[in-house]
C-alpha positions in Angstrom: 0.0 0.0 0.0 2.9 2.4 0.8 4.3 1.8 -2.7 1.0 2.6 -4.2 0.6 5.8 -2.3 4.1 6.9 -3.2 3.6 6.1 -6.9 0.3 7.9 -6.9 1.9 11.0 -5.4 4.7 10.8 -8.0 2.2 10.4 -10.7 0.4 13.6 -9.7 3.7 15.4 -9.9 4.3 13.8 -13.3 0.9 15.0 -14.7 1.6 18.5 -13.5 5.0 18.6 -15.2 3.5 17.2 -18.4 0.7 19.8 -18.4 3.2 22.6 -17.7 5.3 21.4 -20.7 8.4 20.7 -18.6 9.8 17.9 -20.8 12.9 17.3 -18.7 11.0 16.8 -15.4 8.3 14.8 -17.2 10.8 12.4 -18.7 12.6 12.0 -15.3 9.4 11.2 -13.4 8.2 8.9 -16.2 11.3 6.8 -15.8 10.9 6.7 -12.0 7.3 5.7 -12.3 7.9 3.0 -14.8 10.3 1.4 -12.4 7.9 1.9 -9.4 4.9 0.2 -11.0 6.9 -2.9 -11.8 6.5 -3.7 -8.1 2.8 -3.9 -8.4 1.8 -7.6 -8.3 -1.6 -6.9 -9.9 -0.1 -5.9 -13.3 0.2 -8.1 -16.3 1.2 -10.9 -16.7 0.7 -11.9 -13.0 -2.7 -10.2 -12.4 -2.6 -11.1 -8.7 -5.9 -10.3 -7.0 -4.5 -8.0 -4.3 -6.8 -5.6 -2.2 -5.5 -2.7 -4.3 -5.5 -4.5 -7.7 -7.9 -2.1 -9.4 -6.0 1.0 -8.2 -2.7 -0.5 -9.4 -4.1 -1.4 -12.8 -5.7 1.9 -13.2 -2.6 3.9 -12.3 -0.4 1.8 -14.6 -2.8 2.2 -17.5 -3.1 5.9 -17.1 0.7 6.2 -16.8 1.2 4.4 -20.1 -1.4 6.6 -21.7 0.4 9.7 -20.7 3.7 8.1 -21.8 2.2 7.6 -25.3 1.0 11.2 -25.4 4.4 12.4 -24.2 6.2 10.5 -26.9 4.0 12.3 -29.5 5.0 15.6 -27.9 8.6 14.6 -28.1 8.2 13.3 -31.7 9.6 10.0 -30.6 7.8 7.4 -32.7 9.9 4.5 -31.4 8.9 5.4 -27.8 5.3 5.7 -29.0 5.3 2.1 -30.3 7.0 0.7 -27.1 4.5 2.4 -24.8 1.5 1.6 -26.9 2.4 -2.1 -27.1 2.6 -2.2 -23.3 -0.6 -0.3 -23.0 -2.6 -2.5 -25.4 -2.8 -5.3 -22.9 -4.6 -3.0 -20.5 -7.2 -2.3 -23.2 -7.7 -6.0 -23.9 -6.8 -8.2 -20.9 -8.1 -5.9 -18.1 -11.4 -4.8 -19.8 -13.4 -6.9 -17.3 -11.4 -5.4 -14.4 -11.5 -1.7 -15.1 -13.9 0.8 -16.6 -13.2 1.9 -20.1 -10.5 4.6 -20.2 -11.6 8.1 -21.5 -8.3 8.1 -23.4 -8.6 4.7 -25.1 -10.1 5.8 -28.4 -7.9 8.8 -28.7 -4.8 6.7 -28.3 -6.1 3.9 -30.5 -6.8 6.4 -33.2 -3.4 7.9 -32.8 -1.8 4.5 -33.3 -3.8 3.9 -36.5 -2.6 7.2 -37.8 1.0 6.4 -36.9 0.9 3.1 -38.8 -0.6 5.0 -41.8 2.1 7.6 -41.7 4.8 4.9 -41.5 3.2 3.2 -44.5 2.5 0.0 -42.5 -0.8 -0.6 -44.2 -1.1 -4.3 -43.4 -0.6 -3.6 -39.7 -3.1 -0.7 -39.9 -5.7 -3.2 -41.1 -4.8 -5.8 -38.5 -5.2 -3.2 -35.8 -8.4 -2.0 -37.3 -9.8 -5.6 -37.3 -9.2 -5.7 -33.5 -11.4 -2.7 -32.9 -15.1 -3.5 -32.7 -17.1 -2.4 -35.7 -19.5 -0.3 -33.6 -16.5 1.8 -32.5 -15.4 2.7 -36.0 -17.8 5.7 -36.0 -15.9 7.2 -33.0 -14.4 10.6 -34.1 -10.9 9.5 -33.2 -11.1 6.1 -35.0 -13.1 7.5 -37.9 -10.6 10.2 -38.6 -7.8 7.6 -39.2 -10.1 5.3 -41.3 -11.1 8.2 -43.6 -7.5 9.2 -44.1 -6.6 5.7 -45.2 -9.5 5.7 -47.6 -8.4 9.1 -49.0 -4.8 7.8 -49.5 -6.0 4.7 -51.4 -8.2 7.0 -53.6 -5.5 9.5 -54.2 -7.8 12.2 -52.8 -4.9 14.3 -51.5 -7.1 17.5 -51.3 -9.3 15.7 -48.8 -6.3 14.8 -46.7 -5.2 18.5 -46.7 -8.7 19.5 -45.6 -8.6 16.9 -42.8 -5.5 18.6 -41.4 -7.6 21.6 -40.5 -10.2 19.4 -38.7 -8.3 17.3 -36.2 -10.2 15.4 -33.5 -7.5 16.3 -31.0 -4.3 18.5 -31.1 -2.2 15.3 -30.4 -2.9 14.3 -34.0 -1.0 17.4 -35.3 2.4 15.8 -35.4 1.4 12.7 -37.4 -0.8 14.8 -39.7 2.2 17.0 -40.5 4.2 14.0 -41.4 1.4 12.6 -43.5 1.1 15.9 -45.4 4.8 15.6 -46.2 4.2 12.2 -47.8 1.2 13.6 -49.6 3.2 16.6 -50.9 5.8 14.3 -52.3 3.1 12.3 -54.1 1.6 15.5 -55.5 5.0 16.7 -56.7 5.6 13.4 -58.4 2.3 13.7 -60.2 3.1 17.2 -61.3 6.4 16.1 -62.7 4.8 13.4 -64.8 1.8 15.6 -65.9 3.6 18.8 -66.9 6.7 19.9 -68.7 6.6 23.1 -66.6 4.2 24.8 -64.2 3.9 28.3 -62.8 5.3 29.1 -59.4 1.9 30.3 -58.2 0.1 27.1 -59.3 2.9 25.0 -57.7 2.6 26.8 -54.4 -1.2 26.3 -54.4 -1.0 22.6 -55.4 1.7 21.8 -52.8 0.0 23.9 -50.1 3.2 25.8 -49.4 2.9 28.6 -46.9 5.4 30.9 -48.6 7.4 31.3 -51.9 10.6 30.7 -49.8 9.3 27.3 -48.6 8.3 26.4 -52.1 11.7 27.3 -53.5 13.5 25.2 -50.8 11.3 22.3 -51.7 11.8 22.8 -55.4 15.6 22.8 -54.9 15.4 19.4 -53.2 13.6 18.0 -56.2 15.9 19.8 -58.6 13.2 21.9 -60.2 14.7 24.7 -62.3 13.1 28.2 -62.3 12.6 29.7 -65.8 10.9 33.1 -65.6 7.7 32.6 -63.6 7.7 28.8 -64.1 9.3 25.7 -62.8 10.9 23.4 -65.4 11.3 19.9 -64.2 14.4 17.8 -64.7 14.2 15.5 -67.7 13.8 11.9 -66.9 16.0 9.4 -68.8 14.1 7.5 -71.4 13.8 3.8 -70.9 15.8 1.9 -73.5 13.7 0.8 -76.5 14.0 -2.2 -78.8 16.1 -0.2 -81.2 18.7 0.5 -78.5 19.4 -3.2 -78.1 22.5 -4.4 -80.1 20.7 -7.4 -81.5 23.2 -8.3 -84.3 26.1 -8.1 -81.8 24.2 -10.4 -79.4 23.4 -12.9 -82.2 26.9 -13.0 -83.5 28.2 -13.5 -79.9 25.7 -16.3 -79.3 26.7 -18.1 -82.6 30.4 -17.8 -81.6 29.7 -19.4 -78.2 27.7 -22.2 -80.0 30.6 -23.0 -82.4 33.1 -23.0 -79.6 30.9 -25.3 -77.5 30.5 -27.7 -80.5 34.3 -27.7 -81.1 34.9 -28.6 -77.4 32.4 -31.4 -77.4 
């Protein structure tokens, strides 16, 4: 019981540091708490039925939820995955022991969005199948499902619109990364569809906030400015049948055949 009281007090300090945006203190207290909760016998995989089992499970679950959200704040996708994988057992194996967490759908939707951004589409659908169908209409889950549909359809304008209608500010980091992927796809389409395009049209299509940002992006893709237009680098043409030295190959093959016959 003493360990639980101490961990609870530390957790309150952790939440205050997190809310205040004190990343250093938040990270330090998070590490301390993760070590402390390992002493709780009620946690997975033991699930001992102690007198304080529900409080132990609830504290550990909420701690991991905050750890996931903190990893988003820190833009640490590896930490997000580690914390979410630990947290998932609380959403599945302890459902009959604890009330549903108010943060569950937010974090589940965030995980779907993370998989989408990382182009882990097969895992996205596996995770989605684990979510009950009646929950798919939840704003957090629905947002990620719709984004996946937009990507499959190539409806990049709808993805850009979705960035302005986030279900929670925590989605902002992954949406920014998704927009970077979408911007690259749009740029590739522009290169294939046009020999050149005006700077104004390119800025609008790529949703660039300023001409300077557009120019920086164009430099990365080796677009050349000609007057008020971008001219795209010329792609090397794939070799055609006329480029293949057929007679040389035939002669070489006949020579090999003659040599082989002589040897035999």
